[in-house]
Structure formats: structure tokens, C-alpha cells
Residue, then its C-alpha position, 0 to 999 in steps of 0.5 A: m053418798k049411797p048409790d041409790k041417792l046418786r042422781i044422774g041426768i040423761t039428755h035425750g039428744d037428737i030425737n030422730g037419731i039413736g038417742y032414745e034407743v041407746i038410753l032405753k036399752s041401757l036402762t032396761d038393765k036392772r043392774i044399772l037401775n040399782m047403781f043410781i037414780p036415772i032421770i031422762y030429760g026428754s018426752s014421755k010421748i017420744v018414749g011411747y013412740y019408740k017402744n014398739p019398734l024397739d020391742l021395749r013395750a014394758i017400759n013405763p017411765n015415772v014422769i016427774n016435775s023435778a029431779e028431787q021427785a025421782v025414785t029409786r029403781r025406776i026410769n024417771l023422766i022430766n018432760c022438756v018438750d011439747d007433746d006435739i013434737k014431731v019425730e021424723i026418724g033418721q032425719s035432721t030437722p029444726e024441731a029435733g035440734q030445738a028439742a035437743l037444746a030444751s033437754l040440755e038446757r033443763a038438765t044443765e040448770d039442774l046440774k048447776k043447782g045440784s039437783i043431779h050429780a052428773l050428766v050423761t048426754a045422748p048425741i046431738n046434731k051439731n048443725n040443727i041445734q045451733s041457735d041464739t043460746f047454743n052457738f058452739p061446736g059441741h057439748t064440751e064448749y057449751l059446758e065450758e061456757k056454763f061451768g068454766e068460770n075458773s077452769s077450762a074444759l078438756m075433751m078426753l076419750v076413755s075406754d078400758r084400753i086407752r085414754i086420749a085427750v086433744v089439745t085443739g078439739h073442734v077446730p078446722i084442720n087449717k086452723v090447728s097449727e096457729k091454735i097450738t101454743e106453748e101456753l095451751i099445751v101446758n094448760k091441757l097437760t095440767i088439766l089432764n094430769e089433774s083429772l087422771k089423779k082426781d077422776f081416775t085415782i092415778i097417783r103419778p100419771r104418765i102422759a105421752v104427747l104426740g107431735l103435730n107433723p109427720h114423723a114429729g117434724d123429723g127434726g124440723i125438716i117437715g115442720d118446726e112446731e115440735q121444736r118451736v112449740i111442743l118441746p118447750a111446752l113439755r119442759k115447762a110442764e115437767e117443771k110443774g111436776i107433770m110426767c110427760f114424754g114426747p113428742y111422738p110420731a102418731d103413726g108409729f106410736f099407735g102402730a107399735e101400741s106404745y099407748r099401752k105404756f102410758d096412762a093417757v095420750l095428748a093428741m094435738y088435734h081432733d082426728q089425730g086422737l079420735i081415729p086411733f081411739k075409735t079404731i081401738s075402742m069403738e063400741t066401748g069408748v066414752n067421751f068425758t069432759a075433764g077440767l070442769p067442776i061438774i061431771r059429764t060423759s057421753p057415748d063415743h058415737g053420733t046420731a047415727y040416723d042410718l040406724a035410727g028406729k031399726n033396733l040395730a044400735s048398740e047400747i054398750s058405749f052409752q052404758q059405759a058412759l053411765y058407768l064412768a059418770c058413776d066412777v068419776y063421781k065416787n072417785r071425786q068424793l073419795n079424793e075430797e074425803i082424803s083431802a079433808n082428812p089427811l093423815p097426820i105427819t109425825e116426827d120420829k122420836k129418837n130413843 
């Protein structure tokens, strides 16, 4: 598919946070508009509201009714919320949660229909978005419910310096140990391995696996999950042809920058992976949902209410999310072409 035909949907997230700021700042870069057709699922009224404080008065979105009407080299927008929506900058409100959900639901419908080819989500407030139709701890779980009929999702954090995936995701710390099983670790390693091949074109990925306990359990002295669960899971993954190594003590692993030797790292729980990732790649990091048939990325930051409306938010992470969505789409297309047209195997003929 030509770049000017690639349609990327963008949800506006929490309207009282920095979502519109990072979206609009990103799309003022003409190089980005030349890469794909952007479609914001949001509100032209809210765009108008933010233009002045962000000094983006020249922005004039092309308002459309369907993704198929989107045009090249323009900021396209589908109105998803009522015009009487109230913006309260820097505040968490029920209305902002409803607006975030309306945007996400419309974009998800279009993604399912194939009207858009990838989805980039601005940050939501995981509290005010909760409703009868969104009872999830985050985007990853919501999209797994919508698209994971024959697959499960994996949260992967991506930058040009490191890739980190997590086994247990959005799980309370006191529930992590009971959630970690051999089956789950093998499942996440399998998804990660396949994603590295298909989405990042790495032929033979090398994956480091972290331990759960301090010092990776010290041989069972400080917890036995490494010996009882993680090591057996690694052996099973190796039998499936996955190149995985560990379990490594997390502190020493990151302190020595050992992640540089691997294509990705699998952490056992959320903060074990995200704290070092954000320390290494805070401004350039991207959250990528691996393992699903659809493509979804997002910036690696939250709503940042304290920065909202002040023209202080950096758009770099959001731009990187847009770039990664394009790259993954192209890599999947290339992988499909290669799989559909493999080189013929010929036998050598002896003279």
C-alpha cells in the first residue's frame, strides 16, 4: 500500500489532559502528513478550543463523516462527541471519560471494518472512562477483548534503545506471584518472539527474561518462583525454538545495561519493566500492543493534567507512536508478501 493510502486513526483520549496538544503538535509536521492519512476521532469544537493556548491557530481540520472520506496531506477529523461537551483543563471529569470512550469505540469500529489500518491512542484516565462497556484496566485489555478471539495481547514498550514486554501487565503487586505460571510465561514469550519477527523483522530474536524476586531468588533463598515456575517455562519455550535466557536479577541486569545484548526483555510485572524503560526512554518511548491482528500504539505517558493547556507537553513520544504504527504496518505487509511468495527450493543436481 502506498503511504498516501495508509489511514491511521487517532483517538483523542482524555480531553482535559495533553492529548489534543500532542496530537495537534505532531500533525503540524508536514513530513508526518506525507507519510499517511491521519484521522482524529474527536471534536472539531475541542480542536478550536485548544488552538489559541497552543498557538496553533492555523490548524483547520477537514471534518468528515467516515474514514473513507479522508484526504491526503490534511488533518482529517470525525466528530464523535456532542458540541456541548465541556472542557475543564487539568481536571478529571465524568464527561471527559465519556468523550474518551466515544472516540475509542468509533475508532475501534472502523479498525474492525478495515476503514483504518492502524490505531494510535492518546492517553486516557483509567478511572473516569470506566463504564458498562469499558470495564478494563487499560487499552490493552480492551483491545484484547475486541480483537483477541484467537490470540492474546502483550504490552510491549518500544524505543530505539530497548524493547520491554511484561508478563502480568495491569495487575496489583500483591496478585503478581499467583498470576505468574509456566503456561503464561511461555504464552508471553511466544507472542513476543513472533512479534519481534513479524513486526520488527528480527529473524532470530534473543529474549532476556527477568526473575521475580530480589537477586532472582538467590537459588530459592529469597522466593522459589524462579526455580519452580520461570526456569521450567524457559525450558519449554526453548523446546519451541525460542531463544530465551535468564532469569536475570532485574537490578543488576539494568545496572550493567545488559539489555543492549538482547532484542527484547520480558519482565514479570508492570513496574519491573516500565520503571527502567521510562528511565532509559521517557521522551521517545512507545506502548505497542503485540499479539493481536490489529496494530495499536500509544505514547508512553499519561494524561499529564498538570501540563494541560500550558503548551509545555512534548509531542515526541506521540510522534514516535505514529512512526511505529507505520513501520509495523509496512513490516507486516512485507512479511505477508514473503509468506505468500516463498522462494522455490531446488535440489542441487550432480554432474
